[in-house]
C-alpha positions as CSV (number, residue, x, y, z in Angstrom):
1,M,152.9,-155.7,-76.5
2,H,149.9,-155.3,-74.3
3,E,148.0,-157.9,-73.2
4,S,145.3,-159.1,-75.6
5,L,141.7,-159.6,-74.8
6,T,139.5,-162.6,-75.3
7,I,136.1,-162.4,-76.9
8,G,134.4,-162.3,-73.6
9,Q,136.6,-159.6,-72.3
10,L,136.1,-157.5,-75.2
11,S,132.4,-157.8,-75.0
12,D,132.3,-157.0,-71.4
13,R,134.6,-154.0,-71.9
14,S,132.7,-152.7,-75.0
15,G,129.1,-153.6,-73.9
16,V,128.8,-155.4,-77.4
17,A,127.5,-159.0,-77.4
18,P,130.1,-161.8,-78.5
19,S,127.7,-162.6,-81.4
20,A,128.0,-159.0,-82.7
21,L,131.7,-159.0,-82.2
22,R,132.1,-162.1,-84.4
23,Y,130.0,-160.3,-87.0
24,Y,132.0,-157.3,-87.0
25,E,134.9,-159.4,-87.6
26,R,133.2,-161.2,-90.4
27,L,132.6,-157.7,-92.0
28,G,136.2,-156.8,-91.5
29,L,135.5,-154.0,-89.0
30,I,137.7,-155.6,-86.3
31,R,140.4,-158.0,-86.2
32,A,141.3,-161.0,-84.0
33,E,144.5,-163.0,-83.9
34,R,144.0,-167.0,-83.2
35,T,145.8,-168.9,-80.4
36,G,146.9,-172.3,-81.1
37,G,143.6,-173.5,-79.8
38,N,141.9,-171.4,-82.4
39,Q,140.6,-168.9,-79.8
40,R,140.1,-165.1,-80.8
41,R,142.4,-162.7,-79.1
42,Y,141.9,-159.0,-79.7
43,A,144.4,-156.3,-79.4
44,R,143.3,-153.6,-76.7
45,G,143.0,-151.1,-79.7
46,E,140.1,-153.0,-80.9
47,L,138.1,-151.4,-78.2
48,R,138.5,-148.0,-79.7
49,R,137.2,-149.4,-83.1
50,V,134.2,-151.1,-81.4
51,A,133.4,-147.9,-79.6
52,F,133.5,-146.1,-82.9
53,I,131.2,-148.7,-84.5
54,R,128.7,-148.5,-81.6
55,I,128.6,-144.7,-81.7
56,S,128.5,-144.4,-85.5
57,Q,125.6,-146.7,-85.6
58,Q,123.7,-144.8,-82.8
59,V,123.7,-141.7,-85.4
60,G,122.5,-143.7,-88.3
61,I,125.8,-144.4,-90.1
62,S,125.5,-147.9,-91.8
63,L,127.9,-150.8,-91.3
64,D,129.0,-150.4,-94.9
65,E,130.0,-146.7,-94.2
66,I,131.6,-147.7,-91.1
67,R,133.8,-150.2,-92.9
68,A,134.9,-147.9,-95.6
69,A,136.0,-145.4,-93.0
70,L,137.8,-147.8,-90.9
71,E,139.4,-149.3,-94.0
72,S,140.9,-145.8,-94.3
73,L,142.7,-146.2,-91.1
74,P,146.1,-147.7,-90.7
75,A,145.9,-151.4,-90.0
76,S,149.4,-151.7,-88.2
77,R,149.0,-149.0,-85.6
78,T,146.6,-147.5,-83.2
79,P,144.8,-144.6,-85.2
80,T,146.3,-141.1,-84.1
81,A,144.0,-138.0,-83.3
82,D,144.6,-136.8,-86.8
83,D,143.5,-140.1,-88.3
84,W,140.4,-139.8,-86.4
85,S,139.8,-136.1,-87.2
86,R,140.1,-136.9,-90.9
87,L,137.6,-139.5,-90.8
88,S,135.0,-137.3,-88.7
89,I,135.2,-134.6,-91.4
90,V,133.7,-136.8,-93.9
91,W,130.4,-137.3,-91.7
92,R,130.2,-133.8,-90.2
93,E,127.8,-132.1,-92.6
94,R,125.7,-135.2,-92.5
95,L,125.7,-135.2,-88.7
96,D,125.0,-131.2,-88.4
97,E,121.9,-131.9,-90.8
98,K,120.7,-134.9,-88.6
99,I,121.1,-132.6,-85.5
100,R,119.2,-129.8,-87.2
101,L,116.3,-132.1,-88.1
102,L,116.1,-133.7,-84.6
103,T,116.1,-130.1,-83.1
104,K,113.4,-129.1,-85.4
105,L,111.4,-132.3,-84.6
106,R,111.9,-131.7,-80.8
107,D,110.9,-128.2,-80.9
108,D,108.0,-128.4,-83.3
109,L,106.5,-131.4,-81.3
110,D,106.7,-129.6,-78.0
111,S,103.3,-127.8,-79.0
112,C,101.8,-131.2,-80.0
113,I,99.7,-133.5,-77.6
114,G,99.9,-136.8,-79.5
115,C,97.7,-137.1,-82.4
116,G,95.3,-134.4,-80.9
117,C,97.5,-131.5,-82.4
118,L,96.2,-128.3,-80.6
119,S,97.2,-126.2,-83.6
120,L,96.8,-127.9,-87.0
121,Q,97.5,-124.7,-88.8
122,R,101.1,-124.8,-87.5
123,C,101.8,-128.4,-87.3
124,T,104.6,-129.6,-89.3
125,L,103.4,-133.0,-89.8
126,S,99.9,-132.0,-91.0
127,N,99.2,-132.2,-94.7
128,P,95.4,-131.7,-95.3
129,S,94.1,-133.4,-98.4
130,D,97.7,-134.2,-99.4
131,A,98.3,-130.7,-100.7
132,L,102.0,-131.3,-100.5
133,A,102.2,-134.5,-102.7
134,G,103.4,-132.7,-105.8
135,E,106.6,-131.8,-103.9
136,G,107.5,-135.5,-103.2
137,P,107.2,-138.3,-100.8
138,G,107.6,-137.9,-96.8
139,P,106.7,-135.3,-94.3
140,R,107.4,-132.2,-96.6
141,L,107.3,-129.7,-93.9
142,M,109.8,-131.3,-91.9
143,L,112.4,-132.2,-94.5
144,P,115.2,-129.8,-95.8
145,R,113.9,-127.6,-98.4
146,P,116.2,-126.3,-101.2
147,A,116.9,-122.5,-100.8
148,A,114.8,-121.8,-104.0
149,D,111.9,-123.7,-102.7
150,P,110.2,-121.5,-99.9
151,A,107.9,-123.1,-97.3
152,P,104.0,-122.9,-98.4
153,A,102.1,-120.1,-96.8
């Protein structure tokens, strides 16, 4: 068996504060063994789980969703490439939509200068007189539209 990591070592290697690691452990996202002196010891494989948690959070995946995904992985062995691939398929469509929205936001805001938009006729955030209120809440020109719902002229 490989040498285990203390909470400080796991924190240093993962870039995650010890308090967050203890929180992840309470949520069942990571596991630690206890020494005779009740100190936490983490298997090196927990580094991969912590990295997965951090990256998943960065793209907007909730801790509940992360926990559900990690619960599908084998507890007794390091996950294989097939395990991770199966897990990623679940989120692929959601991540693709997030990428599309971020790209659209980046591209549409390139022509904007703060709140003094130079072209309110083309601004995807402008909604004069709240004309799009009937379509629902939020920035209607930025949100994805169903195929049968053409953009307003």
